[in-house]
C-alpha positions in Angstrom: -20.6 -52.1 -25.4 -22.5 -52.0 -28.7 -25.9 -50.5 -29.4 -27.8 -53.7 -29.7 -26.6 -55.1 -26.4 -27.0 -51.7 -24.6 -30.5 -51.0 -26.1 -32.1 -54.3 -27.1 -35.7 -53.1 -27.0 -35.0 -49.9 -28.9 -33.1 -51.9 -31.5 -36.2 -54.0 -32.0 -38.5 -50.9 -32.0 -36.4 -48.9 -34.5 -35.6 -51.8 -36.8 -39.1 -53.3 -36.9 -41.2 -50.1 -37.1 -39.4 -47.3 -38.9 -37.7 -48.7 -42.0 -41.0 -49.5 -43.8 -42.9 -46.4 -42.6 -42.0 -44.5 -45.8 -43.4 -47.2 -48.0 -46.6 -47.2 -45.9 -46.8 -43.4 -46.0 -46.7 -43.2 -42.2 -45.4 -40.2 -40.2 -43.0 -41.0 -37.4 -45.7 -40.0 -34.9 -48.0 -42.6 -36.4 -45.3 -45.2 -36.2 -44.9 -44.5 -32.5 -48.7 -44.7 -32.0 -48.7 -48.1 -33.8 -45.9 -49.3 -31.6 -47.8 -48.3 -28.4 -50.9 -50.0 -29.7 -49.0 -53.2 -30.4 -47.3 -53.1 -27.0 -50.6 -52.7 -25.2 -51.9 -56.0 -26.5 -50.1 -58.1 -23.8 -48.6 -57.8 -20.4 -45.1 -58.8 -21.6 -45.2 -56.1 -24.3 -46.4 -53.5 -21.8 -43.2 -54.3 -19.8 -41.1 -53.9 -22.9 -42.7 -50.5 -23.5 -42.0 -49.5 -20.0 -38.3 -50.4 -20.4 -38.1 -48.4 -23.6 -39.8 -45.3 -22.1 -38.1 -45.3 -18.6 -34.7 -46.9 -19.2 -33.4 -47.3 -22.7 -34.7 -44.1 -24.4 -33.5 -41.8 -21.6 -30.1 -43.5 -21.6 -29.8 -43.2 -25.3 -30.8 -39.5 -25.2 -28.0 -39.0 -22.7 -25.5 -40.8 -25.0 -26.7 -39.6 -28.3 -23.2 -38.4 -29.3 -22.0 -41.9 -29.2 -24.9 -43.7 -30.9 -26.6 -41.2 -33.3 -25.3 -42.9 -36.4 -26.5 -46.3 -35.4 -29.9 -44.8 -34.6 -29.9 -43.2 -38.1 -29.1 -46.5 -39.7 -31.4 -48.7 -37.6 -34.4 -46.4 -38.0 -33.7 -45.6 -41.6 -33.8 -41.9 -41.0 -31.5 -39.1 -42.1 -29.7 -37.0 -39.5 -27.0 -34.5 -40.3 -25.5 -34.8 -36.9 -26.2 -35.8 -33.3 -28.3 -32.8 -32.6 -30.7 -33.8 -35.4 -30.9 -37.3 -33.9 -31.5 -35.8 -30.5 -34.4 -33.7 -31.8 -35.9 -36.9 -33.3 -35.4 -38.9 -30.2 -37.0 -36.2 -28.1 -40.0 -36.3 -30.4 -40.2 -40.1 -30.0 -40.0 -39.6 -26.2 -42.8 -37.1 -26.3 -45.0 -39.4 -28.4 -44.3 -42.4 -26.1 -45.4 -40.3 -23.1 -48.8 -39.4 -24.5 
């Protein structure tokens, strides 16, 4: 199974919010905050946020070894290895849980 079909909501989140963050001078924490704010604008988006927080992100964290390079590419972030990606994903998880 490929990343996009296994993690469709995370694919959208990473691809839509992170690549331009550098141009907009946003921190990753600010990007997550913006995503949460956008998701809270409708009931459908709130459901997507719940899927990201409770299903897709935990599953990705558990399989980071397999998918870390895709996360790197999709979010336009540099990770030396899967452990770097795991640290970043855990930071994203922490911010989503605020």
